[in-house]
Backbone as CSV, one residue per row, in Angstrom:
resi,resn,N_x,N_y,N_z,CA_x,CA_y,CA_z,C_x,C_y,C_z
1,MET,115.943,53.105,-193.468,116.313,53.878,-192.201,115.033,54.428,-191.455
2,SER,114.325,53.693,-190.120,113.501,53.797,-189.282,113.779,55.552,-189.099
3,ASP,112.706,55.968,-188.892,112.392,57.495,-188.243,112.598,57.710,-186.852
4,ARG,113.571,58.149,-186.104,113.470,57.522,-184.247,112.395,58.377,-183.721
5,ARG,111.812,59.472,-184.205,110.831,60.433,-184.083,109.107,59.967,-184.365
6,LEU,109.417,58.413,-184.798,107.920,57.975,-185.263,108.002,56.308,-184.807
7,THR,109.381,56.577,-183.826,109.409,54.612,-184.158,109.998,54.185,-182.379
8,PRO,108.300,53.948,-181.703,108.552,53.804,-180.231,109.497,52.512,-180.157
9,ALA,110.853,52.676,-179.971,111.577,51.716,-179.717,113.146,52.258,-179.146
10,ASN,113.655,51.712,-177.892,114.597,52.737,-177.658,116.149,51.561,-177.131
11,GLY,115.572,50.523,-177.570,116.828,49.280,-177.107,116.281,48.596,-176.253
12,ARG,116.075,49.020,-174.918,115.615,48.166,-173.915,113.576,47.938,-174.403
13,VAL,113.426,48.657,-174.709,111.743,47.818,-175.281,111.597,48.664,-176.353
14,ALA,110.350,48.245,-176.933,109.738,48.972,-177.974,108.193,48.562,-178.342
15,ALA,107.267,49.019,-179.078,106.290,49.043,-179.328,106.189,47.027,-179.923
16,LEU,105.125,46.407,-179.298,104.333,45.161,-179.771,104.402,44.653,-181.171
17,HIS,104.181,46.012,-182.367,103.624,45.438,-183.279,105.467,45.872,-183.798
18,LEU,106.467,46.094,-183.672,107.556,46.212,-184.017,108.453,44.876,-183.910
19,ALA,107.986,43.768,-183.157,108.572,42.749,-182.930,108.843,42.124,-184.222
20,GLY,110.802,41.680,-184.370,111.186,41.217,-185.556,111.155,42.306,-186.288
21,GLN,111.035,43.605,-186.002,111.728,44.603,-186.779,112.757,45.783,-186.509
22,VAL,112.859,45.892,-185.069,114.045,46.382,-184.424,114.402,45.365,-183.294
23,GLU,115.612,45.869,-182.592,115.654,44.911,-181.711,115.704,45.129,-180.657
24,ALA,115.288,44.893,-179.101,114.850,45.304,-177.811,114.673,43.862,-176.995
25,ASP,114.684,44.751,-175.789,114.935,43.420,-175.076,113.371,42.877,-174.909
26,ALA,112.944,43.918,-175.068,110.884,43.280,-174.876,109.968,44.161,-175.451
27,TYR,109.232,43.773,-175.867,108.201,44.150,-177.126,106.598,44.531,-176.618
28,LEU,106.334,45.749,-175.961,105.459,45.981,-175.246,104.299,46.492,-176.040
29,GLU,102.800,46.162,-174.998,101.849,47.201,-175.890,101.619,48.567,-175.334
30,GLY,102.416,48.630,-174.152,102.027,50.304,-173.737,101.458,50.258,-172.357
31,TRP,101.028,51.543,-172.153,99.872,51.782,-171.036,99.625,52.946,-171.355
32,ALA,97.969,53.941,-171.332,97.805,54.584,-171.427,98.289,55.798,-170.067
33,LYS,98.347,56.972,-170.547,99.009,57.662,-169.358,98.003,59.017,-170.000
34,MET,98.297,59.930,-169.092,97.721,61.380,-169.373,98.688,62.446,-168.900
35,VAL,99.022,63.319,-169.823,99.695,64.715,-169.121,98.821,65.163,-167.890
36,CYS,99.294,65.776,-167.360,98.795,66.507,-166.238,99.832,67.788,-165.725
37,ASN,100.389,68.685,-166.422,101.047,69.480,-166.269,100.864,70.383,-167.730
38,PRO,100.434,71.998,-167.296,100.135,72.204,-168.690,100.884,72.301,-169.648
39,VAL,101.963,72.424,-169.730,102.756,72.179,-170.994,103.954,71.341,-170.325
40,VAL,104.247,70.260,-171.246,105.569,69.250,-171.118,106.378,69.012,-171.872
41,ASP,107.670,69.134,-172.233,108.617,69.138,-172.631,108.953,67.177,-173.159
42,LEU,108.709,67.278,-174.284,108.993,65.106,-174.950,110.351,66.258,-175.234
43,CYS,111.210,65.265,-174.830,112.410,65.489,-174.872,113.202,63.796,-176.038
44,VAL,114.466,64.372,-176.235,114.478,63.281,-177.239,115.463,62.351,-176.419
45,GLY,115.613,62.410,-175.251,116.222,61.665,-174.154,116.470,61.885,-172.606
46,PRO,115.812,61.328,-171.845,116.294,61.656,-170.725,117.356,63.245,-170.084
47,ASP,116.272,63.718,-169.560,117.472,65.302,-169.322,117.812,66.171,-170.675
48,GLY,116.982,65.277,-171.900,117.723,65.750,-173.288,117.149,66.948,-173.845
49,ALA,117.581,67.317,-175.008,117.100,68.341,-175.465,115.667,68.566,-175.281
50,ARG,114.452,69.724,-175.819,112.819,69.423,-176.400,113.067,69.110,-177.870
51,ASP,112.537,67.936,-177.931,111.779,67.459,-179.470,110.804,68.325,-179.783
52,ARG,109.450,68.184,-179.133,108.506,69.123,-178.872,107.682,69.248,-177.730
53,GLN,106.368,69.425,-177.722,105.494,69.649,-176.307,104.403,69.010,-176.265
54,LEU,104.052,68.682,-175.560,102.395,68.125,-174.875,101.602,68.793,-174.031
55,LEU,100.418,69.065,-174.131,99.207,70.038,-173.295,98.403,68.912,-172.387
56,ILE,98.365,69.495,-171.455,97.920,69.219,-170.259,96.296,68.076,-171.266
57,GLY,96.030,67.371,-170.289,94.719,66.039,-171.122,95.249,65.399,-172.445
58,ALA,96.580,65.622,-172.354,96.835,64.493,-173.869,96.972,63.012,-173.557
59,VAL,96.874,62.478,-174.130,96.837,60.993,-173.914,98.276,60.342,-174.945
60,VAL,98.782,59.786,-173.681,100.284,59.078,-174.866,100.574,57.530,-174.028
61,THR,101.047,56.850,-174.986,101.500,55.576,-174.424,102.672,55.214,-174.088
62,VAL,102.563,54.775,-172.923,103.895,54.399,-172.015,104.340,53.261,-172.493
63,PHE,105.621,53.248,-173.012,106.252,51.605,-173.248,107.758,51.823,-171.885
64,GLU,108.263,52.495,-171.237,109.187,52.478,-169.919,108.638,53.795,-169.224
65,ASP,109.031,52.935,-167.584,108.754,54.374,-166.559,110.463,53.717,-166.157
66,LEU,111.772,54.996,-166.079,112.682,54.351,-165.336,113.419,55.422,-165.049
67,ASP,113.769,55.567,-163.664,114.443,56.345,-163.425,113.920,58.458,-163.737
68,GLY,112.628,58.172,-163.347,111.977,59.569,-163.144,111.750,60.109,-164.562
69,TRP,111.872,58.935,-166.061,111.175,59.775,-166.859,110.707,58.540,-168.055
70,CYS,109.713,58.807,-168.473,108.887,57.575,-169.366,108.863,57.848,-170.702
71,PHE,109.480,56.693,-171.045,109.509,56.310,-172.898,108.071,56.673,-173.667
72,VAL,107.534,57.064,-173.861,106.416,57.618,-174.780,106.151,57.742,-176.303
73,GLN,105.240,57.931,-176.615,104.635,57.911,-177.837,103.334,58.421,-178.284
74,SER,103.278,59.739,-178.545,101.873,60.880,-178.575,101.074,60.590,-179.445
75,ILE,100.001,61.002,-179.560,98.916,60.775,-180.124,99.169,61.121,-182.047
76,ASP,100.004,61.861,-181.877,100.404,62.206,-183.557,101.624,61.193,-183.618
77,GLY,102.031,60.317,-183.173,102.578,59.820,-183.615,103.804,59.707,-182.622
78,TYR,104.623,61.180,-182.530,105.863,61.198,-182.181,106.319,60.494,-180.704
79,VAL,107.868,60.484,-180.642,108.322,59.277,-179.684,109.077,59.957,-178.649
80,GLY,109.032,60.286,-177.203,110.100,61.146,-176.696,109.714,60.594,-175.351
81,TYR,110.416,61.218,-174.345,110.591,61.057,-173.165,110.181,62.255,-172.100
82,VAL,109.118,61.929,-171.327,108.709,62.942,-170.330,108.487,62.566,-169.244
83,ARG,108.931,63.601,-168.093,108.919,63.324,-166.991,108.074,62.569,-166.008
84,SER,108.131,61.353,-165.500,107.416,60.298,-165.046,106.084,61.565,-164.030
85,ASP,106.852,62.609,-163.404,105.971,63.233,-162.365,104.590,64.050,-162.831
86,ALA,105.080,63.957,-164.431,104.364,64.886,-165.472,102.807,64.161,-166.381
87,LEU,102.850,62.789,-165.510,101.986,61.977,-165.904,101.378,61.664,-164.857
88,SER,99.627,61.155,-165.422,98.642,60.884,-163.859,98.044,59.622,-164.898
89,ASP,96.924,59.297,-164.682,95.705,58.255,-164.969,95.132,58.985,-165.647
90,VAL,94.736,58.481,-166.760,93.980,59.017,-167.631,92.402,58.964,-167.028
91,VAL,91.791,60.681,-167.453,90.298,60.669,-167.238,89.900,61.477,-168.282
92,ALA,88.835,61.375,-168.920,88.495,61.070,-170.213,87.884,62.688,-170.498
93,ALA,88.897,63.324,-171.431,88.817,64.736,-171.469,87.052,64.814,-171.890
94,THR,86.292,66.802,-171.492,85.103,66.828,-172.253,85.777,68.163,-173.458
95,HIS,86.221,69.053,-172.723,86.626,70.255,-173.352,87.901,70.849,-173.425
96,PHE,87.939,71.647,-175.010,89.315,72.032,-174.498,89.438,73.624,-174.325
97,VAL,90.458,74.181,-174.143,90.937,75.753,-173.627,90.999,76.407,-175.348
98,ALA,89.693,77.164,-175.517,89.653,77.828,-177.060,89.737,79.202,-176.633
99,THR,90.269,79.448,-175.954,90.786,81.446,-175.927,92.360,80.839,-175.990
100,VAL,93.074,81.771,-176.279,94.886,82.178,-176.080,95.142,81.463,-175.085
101,GLY,94.218,81.705,-173.955,94.819,80.895,-172.615,93.718,81.419,-171.220
102,THR,93.436,80.618,-170.353,92.692,80.401,-169.158,93.330,80.239,-167.831
103,HIS,93.030,80.463,-167.170,93.610,80.001,-165.538,92.283,78.964,-165.073
104,SER,92.860,78.417,-164.157,91.712,77.228,-163.087,92.085,77.829,-161.961
105,TYR,90.473,78.105,-161.226,90.311,78.515,-159.818,90.434,77.722,-158.892
106,ALA,90.245,77.823,-157.686,89.534,76.983,-156.491,88.214,77.450,-155.987
107,ALA,87.812,78.101,-157.032,85.888,78.356,-156.916,85.481,78.969,-157.772
108,GLU,84.798,78.959,-157.992,83.655,80.032,-159.037,83.354,81.106,-158.503
109,ASP,84.884,81.702,-158.893,84.585,83.294,-158.221,85.921,83.766,-158.966
110,MET,86.313,84.792,-159.467,87.651,84.963,-160.253,88.673,85.598,-158.856
111,LYS,88.219,85.894,-158.097,88.679,86.640,-156.671,89.549,85.562,-156.133
112,SER,89.430,83.781,-156.529,89.523,82.716,-155.203,91.303,82.852,-156.109
113,PRO,91.663,82.120,-155.309,93.180,81.654,-155.959,92.995,80.650,-157.077
114,ASP,93.963,81.284,-158.265,93.992,81.012,-159.194,94.951,79.042,-159.272
115,LEU,94.957,78.394,-159.833,95.394,77.319,-159.437,97.079,77.064,-160.961
116,GLN,96.042,77.097,-161.785,96.694,76.850,-162.818,96.498,78.448,-164.340
117,SER,97.870,78.159,-165.420,97.421,78.726,-166.344,97.600,77.412,-167.620
118,LEU,96.272,77.580,-168.272,96.031,76.759,-169.162,96.023,77.544,-170.414
119,PRO,97.173,77.138,-171.552,97.448,77.513,-172.911,95.863,77.304,-173.853
120,PHE,95.765,77.611,-174.850,94.798,77.071,-175.893,94.755,75.490,-176.048
121,GLY,94.190,75.143,-176.354,94.094,73.964,-176.547,94.439,72.702,-175.403
122,ALA,94.634,73.212,-174.609,94.986,72.526,-173.184,93.197,71.701,-172.724
123,ARG,93.190,70.030,-172.491,92.215,69.465,-172.216,91.775,69.289,-170.814
124,VAL,90.972,69.458,-171.112,89.696,69.219,-169.125,88.873,68.514,-168.974
125,THR,88.608,68.228,-167.972,86.862,67.367,-167.799,86.200,67.808,-167.236
126,VAL,84.960,68.098,-167.868,84.295,69.376,-166.917,83.246,68.085,-166.432
127,LEU,83.047,68.724,-164.444,82.398,67.604,-163.849,80.940,68.355,-163.716
128,ASP,80.978,69.558,-163.522,79.457,70.351,-163.405,79.569,71.694,-163.960
129,GLU,78.391,72.024,-164.106,78.112,73.785,-164.501,77.360,74.760,-164.128
130,ARG,78.326,75.837,-163.642,77.911,76.606,-163.199,77.511,77.840,-163.327
131,ARG,76.770,78.700,-162.861,76.753,79.669,-163.543,77.477,80.553,-165.132
132,ARG,78.379,80.503,-163.963,79.535,81.435,-165.295,80.924,80.611,-165.157
133,PHE,80.981,79.841,-164.870,82.139,78.936,-164.573,81.517,77.252,-164.688
134,TYR,82.540,76.451,-165.459,82.581,75.030,-165.019,83.639,74.675,-163.912
135,GLU,82.618,73.130,-163.252,83.633,73.107,-162.254,84.498,71.869,-163.076
136,THR,86.044,71.588,-163.355,86.564,70.714,-164.329,87.575,70.336,-163.012
137,ASN,88.294,69.255,-163.669,89.506,68.285,-162.775,90.449,68.885,-162.237
138,VAL,90.842,69.913,-163.016,91.771,71.016,-162.830,91.780,72.548,-161.702
139,GLY,89.962,72.514,-161.558,89.602,73.673,-160.779,88.556,74.205,-161.358
140,PHE,88.104,75.363,-161.177,87.028,76.387,-162.066,87.434,76.878,-163.136
141,VAL,87.517,76.914,-164.310,87.586,77.521,-165.504,86.296,78.352,-166.199
142,PRO,86.185,79.686,-166.696,85.404,80.368,-167.028,84.540,79.099,-168.417
143,LYS,83.497,79.542,-168.269,82.610,78.654,-169.367,82.673,79.246,-170.606
144,SER,83.224,80.611,-170.862,83.194,81.334,-172.292,85.021,80.820,-172.507
145,HIS,85.785,80.366,-171.427,86.986,79.662,-172.452,87.641,78.664,-172.792
146,LEU,86.101,77.676,-172.721,85.803,76.149,-173.010,85.348,75.808,-174.236
147,ARG,85.730,74.980,-175.070,84.896,74.276,-175.732,84.580,73.020,-176.333
148,GLY,83.630,72.401,-176.292,83.552,70.915,-176.136,84.300,70.250,-177.425
149,LEU,84.923,69.556,-177.166,85.146,68.150,-178.116,84.971,68.055,-178.968
150,ASP,83.083,67.988,-179.186,82.396,67.710,-180.018,81.984,68.870,-180.628
151,ARG,82.717,70.202,-180.446,82.708,71.278,-180.854,83.999,71.992,-181.837
152,PRO,84.639,71.058,-182.631,86.053,71.322,-183.242,86.074,73.153,-183.423
153,PHE,86.816,73.823,-184.332,86.755,74.631,-185.075,86.931,74.477,-186.495
154,GLY,86.001,75.131,-187.304,85.987,74.974,-188.561,87.326,75.528,-189.689
155,ASP,87.816,76.533,-189.372,88.848,76.742,-189.811,90.147,77.384,-189.639
156,PRO,91.175,76.768,-189.677,91.964,76.479,-188.929,93.524,77.692,-189.032
157,ALA,92.963,78.361,-189.830,93.463,80.082,-190.325,93.134,80.937,-188.695
158,THR,91.802,80.749,-188.906,91.506,81.684,-187.691,92.151,81.101,-186.438
159,VAL,92.446,79.552,-186.065,92.973,79.009,-184.991,94.900,79.765,-185.013
160,ALA,94.914,79.766,-185.949,96.389,80.301,-186.401,96.720,81.929,-186.014
161,GLN,95.447,82.445,-186.556,95.102,83.451,-186.502,94.816,83.850,-184.277
162,LEU,94.509,82.840,-183.662,94.563,83.383,-182.734,95.892,83.379,-182.013
163,HIS,96.959,82.719,-182.788,98.384,82.694,-181.833,98.939,83.663,-182.436
164,PHE,98.953,84.884,-182.840,99.370,85.806,-183.603,100.002,86.656,-182.110
165,GLY,101.410,87.271,-182.073,102.066,87.906,-180.911,102.507,86.872,-180.219
166,VAL,102.280,85.384,-180.239,103.305,84.495,-179.128,104.588,84.336,-178.989
167,PRO,105.377,84.077,-178.585,106.393,84.164,-178.514,106.913,82.768,-179.050
168,TYR,107.942,82.951,-179.989,108.813,81.845,-181.193,109.550,81.195,-179.462
169,LEU,109.228,80.249,-179.530,109.941,78.723,-178.978,110.615,77.388,-179.853
170,TRP,111.625,77.159,-180.027,111.920,76.270,-180.887,111.214,74.698,-180.054
171,GLY,110.931,74.262,-180.743,109.902,72.704,-180.492,108.986,73.413,-179.278
172,GLY,108.165,75.145,-179.440,106.907,74.976,-178.585,105.976,74.620,-179.338
173,ASN,104.429,74.593,-179.249,103.631,73.646,-179.367,102.305,74.768,-178.377
174,SER,102.735,75.799,-177.817,101.773,76.152,-176.825,101.899,77.475,-177.304
175,THR,100.453,78.170,-176.530,100.381,80.030,-176.881,101.245,80.272,-175.549
176,CYS,102.176,79.557,-175.076,102.919,80.804,-174.358,104.704,80.161,-174.698
177,GLY,104.446,79.667,-176.435,105.547,79.534,-176.952,105.668,78.964,-177.892
178,ILE,105.917,78.787,-178.895,105.420,77.801,-180.407,106.751,78.036,-181.278
179,ASP,106.314,77.180,-182.054,107.531,77.101,-183.446,106.292,77.227,-184.829
180,CYS,107.508,77.071,-185.677,106.359,76.925,-187.451,105.709,75.637,-187.082
181,SER,106.011,74.694,-186.492,105.352,73.538,-187.464,103.869,73.312,-185.688
182,GLY,104.728,73.715,-184.888,103.771,73.679,-183.809,102.545,74.422,-183.986
183,LEU,102.584,75.969,-184.485,101.804,76.491,-185.186,100.434,75.804,-186.042
184,ILE,101.108,74.972,-186.772,100.428,74.501,-187.891,99.642,72.812,-187.206
185,ALA,100.186,72.445,-186.188,99.988,71.120,-185.452,98.508,71.467,-184.843
186,ALA,98.886,72.822,-184.221,97.514,73.641,-182.981,96.209,73.661,-183.855
187,SER,96.843,74.616,-185.168,95.916,75.134,-185.806,94.710,73.561,-186.394
188,LEU,95.411,72.600,-187.129,95.003,71.518,-187.926,94.212,71.068,-186.598
189,SER,94.886,70.647,-185.563,94.446,69.933,-184.152,93.482,70.508,-183.993
190,ALA,92.877,71.821,-183.638,91.643,72.175,-183.248,90.736,72.286,-183.889
191,CYS,90.919,71.804,-185.736,89.774,71.631,-186.191,89.585,69.758,-186.265
192,GLY,89.781,69.584,-185.447,89.784,67.661,-185.397,90.390,66.865,-186.293
193,ALA,91.235,67.668,-187.683,92.156,67.058,-188.178,93.539,66.489,-187.941
194,ALA,93.921,65.342,-188.249,95.080,65.187,-187.981,96.267,65.363,-188.282
195,CYS,97.502,65.599,-187.542,98.635,66.351,-188.468,99.954,66.350,-187.542
196,PRO,100.770,65.860,-188.392,101.866,65.200,-187.939,102.975,66.427,-187.392
197,ALA,103.927,66.473,-186.331,104.491,67.225,-185.162,105.628,68.351,-186.222
198,ASP,106.389,67.480,-187.405,107.053,68.802,-187.538,106.911,68.932,-188.819
199,SER,107.540,70.450,-189.271,107.475,70.390,-190.667,107.857,69.859,-192.014
200,ASP,108.595,68.589,-191.864,108.930,67.792,-192.879,108.138,66.777,-193.127
201,LEU,107.596,66.247,-191.992,106.162,65.515,-191.821,105.183,65.941,-192.493
202,GLN,104.877,67.304,-192.037,103.243,68.098,-192.577,103.707,67.795,-194.289
203,SER,104.601,68.288,-194.629,105.131,68.803,-196.423,104.337,67.268,-196.789
204,ALA,105.133,66.478,-196.309,104.452,65.044,-196.963,103.093,64.505,-197.230
205,ALA,102.591,64.955,-195.453,101.123,64.281,-195.363,100.226,65.145,-195.754
206,LEU,100.154,66.751,-195.706,99.287,67.098,-195.324,98.725,67.835,-196.993
207,GLY,97.915,67.958,-197.297,96.658,68.784,-198.241,97.955,68.235,-199.620
208,THR,97.414,68.669,-200.964,97.476,68.626,-202.181,98.382,69.706,-202.655
209,SER,99.358,69.186,-203.507,100.254,70.515,-204.082,99.171,71.257,-204.871
210,PHE,99.663,72.863,-205.548,98.640,73.125,-206.449,99.925,74.535,-207.303
211,GLU,98.929,74.807,-208.283,99.588,76.203,-208.615,98.910,77.256,-208.865
212,GLY,99.017,78.190,-209.042,98.327,79.272,-209.176,98.478,79.945,-207.709
213,GLY,97.795,81.101,-207.533,97.307,81.909,-206.412,96.924,81.405,-204.991
214,PHE,97.455,81.974,-204.079,97.223,81.218,-202.757,95.906,81.700,-202.174
215,GLN,95.107,81.093,-201.292,94.050,81.235,-200.649,94.161,81.176,-199.032
216,ARG,93.201,81.349,-198.255,93.087,80.957,-197.005,93.066,79.854,-196.286
217,GLY,94.239,79.512,-195.793,94.447,77.913,-194.998,95.491,77.523,-195.629
218,ASP,95.811,77.899,-197.170,96.715,77.301,-197.731,98.057,77.103,-197.034
219,LEU,99.085,75.898,-197.396,100.259,75.912,-196.376,101.590,76.391,-197.543
220,VAL,102.210,77.274,-196.726,103.968,76.803,-197.760,104.847,76.610,-196.765
221,PHE,105.493,76.312,-197.556,106.753,75.227,-196.865,108.458,75.583,-197.522
222,TRP,108.980,76.012,-196.913,110.213,76.108,-197.283,111.296,74.157,-196.597
223,GLN,112.325,74.558,-196.428,113.243,73.432,-195.753,113.446,74.070,-194.141
224,GLY,112.855,73.209,-193.474,112.441,73.145,-192.583,111.902,74.229,-191.662
225,HIS,111.140,74.477,-192.517,110.026,75.843,-191.941,108.253,75.842,-192.966
226,VAL,107.548,76.462,-192.244,105.955,76.060,-192.711,105.368,77.676,-192.201
227,GLY,104.433,78.011,-193.046,103.440,78.670,-192.550,102.067,78.491,-193.266
228,MET,101.415,79.476,-192.979,99.850,79.095,-193.404,99.302,80.478,-193.800
229,MET,98.481,80.464,-194.886,98.251,81.933,-195.321,96.656,82.238,-195.058
230,VAL,97.047,83.539,-194.125,95.410,84.216,-193.755,94.466,84.188,-195.258
231,ASP,94.968,85.198,-196.184,94.328,85.370,-197.532,95.056,85.387,-198.469
232,GLU,95.147,85.641,-199.928,95.921,85.780,-201.118,97.169,86.566,-201.013
233,ASP,97.534,87.095,-199.816,98.690,87.934,-200.166,99.521,87.551,-198.825
234,THR,98.902,87.053,-197.849,99.564,87.096,-196.659,99.597,85.880,-195.761
235,LEU,101.185,85.850,-195.081,101.240,84.223,-194.488,101.083,84.929,-193.022
236,ILE,100.849,83.846,-192.093,101.246,84.177,-190.283,101.974,82.720,-189.855
237,HIS,102.856,83.141,-189.706,103.920,82.120,-189.270,105.122,82.601,-187.953
238,ALA,105.102,81.407,-187.037,106.013,81.407,-186.293,107.383,81.172,-186.567
239,ASN,108.160,82.628,-186.142,109.775,82.107,-187.130,110.542,82.825,-186.490
240,ALA,111.796,82.601,-186.184,112.712,82.624,-185.231,113.753,84.170,-185.809
241,HIS,113.000,85.124,-187.304,113.556,85.952,-187.504,112.822,87.538,-186.444
242,HIS,111.530,87.142,-186.290,111.047,88.076,-185.807,110.869,87.264,-184.147
243,MET,111.116,85.951,-183.738,110.910,85.656,-182.871,109.285,85.860,-182.003
244,ALA,108.578,85.819,-182.893,107.203,85.730,-182.530,106.166,85.299,-183.815
245,THR,105.514,85.210,-184.009,103.948,84.453,-184.538,103.757,85.878,-185.077
246,VAL,103.686,86.082,-186.606,103.784,87.444,-186.797,102.757,87.308,-188.171
247,TYR,102.347,87.823,-189.140,101.758,88.095,-190.177,102.778,88.507,-190.823
248,GLU,102.668,88.449,-192.587,104.348,89.202,-193.274,103.707,88.670,-194.892
249,PRO,103.460,89.733,-195.581,103.772,89.693,-196.866,104.146,88.302,-197.766
250,ILE,103.561,87.392,-198.017,103.873,86.371,-198.823,105.404,86.631,-199.862
251,SER,105.030,87.534,-200.280,106.290,88.318,-201.459,107.400,88.333,-200.340
252,ARG,107.525,89.116,-199.750,108.672,89.744,-198.493,109.312,88.461,-198.027
253,ALA,108.131,87.282,-197.936,108.577,86.121,-196.851,109.656,85.912,-197.772
254,ILE,108.825,85.136,-199.189,109.703,84.379,-199.875,111.546,85.049,-200.293
255,LEU,111.316,86.243,-200.532,112.240,86.862,-200.449,113.190,86.929,-199.238
256,ARG,112.990,87.250,-198.565,113.671,87.492,-197.049,113.978,85.954,-197.061
257,ILE,113.851,84.928,-196.527,113.740,83.546,-196.351,114.958,83.207,-197.158
258,GLU,115.000,83.348,-198.547,115.739,83.183,-199.884,117.137,84.050,-199.094
259,ALA,117.173,85.124,-199.026,118.222,85.868,-198.501,118.841,85.694,-197.541
260,GLN,117.994,84.827,-196.553,118.875,84.767,-195.546,119.505,83.312,-195.497
261,GLY,119.389,82.370,-196.629,120.046,81.546,-196.140,118.666,80.226,-196.043
262,GLY,117.723,80.183,-196.685,116.745,79.616,-195.900,116.199,78.932,-197.238
263,GLY,116.616,79.055,-198.102,116.411,78.721,-199.435,114.814,79.007,-200.400
264,GLN,114.427,78.091,-201.681,112.987,78.859,-202.010,111.950,77.709,-201.554
265,VAL,111.033,78.197,-201.940,109.417,77.560,-201.346,110.018,75.709,-202.089
266,THR,109.540,74.999,-200.896,109.493,73.821,-201.483,108.634,73.078,-201.428
267,ALA,107.288,73.085,-201.026,106.071,73.021,-201.407,105.215,73.931,-200.724
268,ARG,103.906,73.752,-202.250,102.407,74.611,-201.486,101.457,73.454,-201.696
269,LYS,100.913,73.755,-200.838,99.542,72.547,-200.201,98.243,73.205,-199.688
270,ARG,97.129,72.500,-200.393,96.007,73.201,-200.200,94.949,71.910,-199.596
271,LEU,94.801,72.873,-198.039,93.853,71.731,-197.600,92.888,71.167,-197.834
């Protein structure tokens, strides 16, 4: 049985490569659109529950635009619905927000009206360089807050640590709110590494299983949960117990999660 999260088909339309594999009224190649709001919910259905989130500048493939909702597939393969007015024509991104967050301004002046709040990982297009600001497609952004897409981070654990204290949000993918798998996806994506969206997909796709002691960057999985080691003893993870992204001794986390009914560790992966 196909995984609906990764299968671009809804009965009315399906991706062209699925012809003969799934039932649909039409099979399409789809067309590219770009997220134009800072953070957008990717929903299980029109007006449905949030599955994941997409950030401004993310490019998606649209297969249907119906009644104000687009049926899309994101770059990581995840499928769902986003509001039509949250998408615009694609403008090739050049930089991404490399700090916890930033703002875009109406002019190259911090006292000018702020236009948008942009989370870590948001993608923008630099149009011109000024003394302290870049002029971008979404306004003027402090130069120190942006990093070229050709300069990804080198250490996923460093990116995870940038999210320390971010509030927990089920299905969240941003520094406005994030969940366990969103933290891992944000950390790896900022380093230029492909990463599935949900923890079960991450457990199957990422890294190599290992025995012995932990080291920085190792992933630890439970049923429905994942965290990343920042050193041999300390886990960073977004979790509903603390309702935040926190550091926790791995020994304590293992005992606490099992005691609360989350079971034992299911996988240990080294990237």
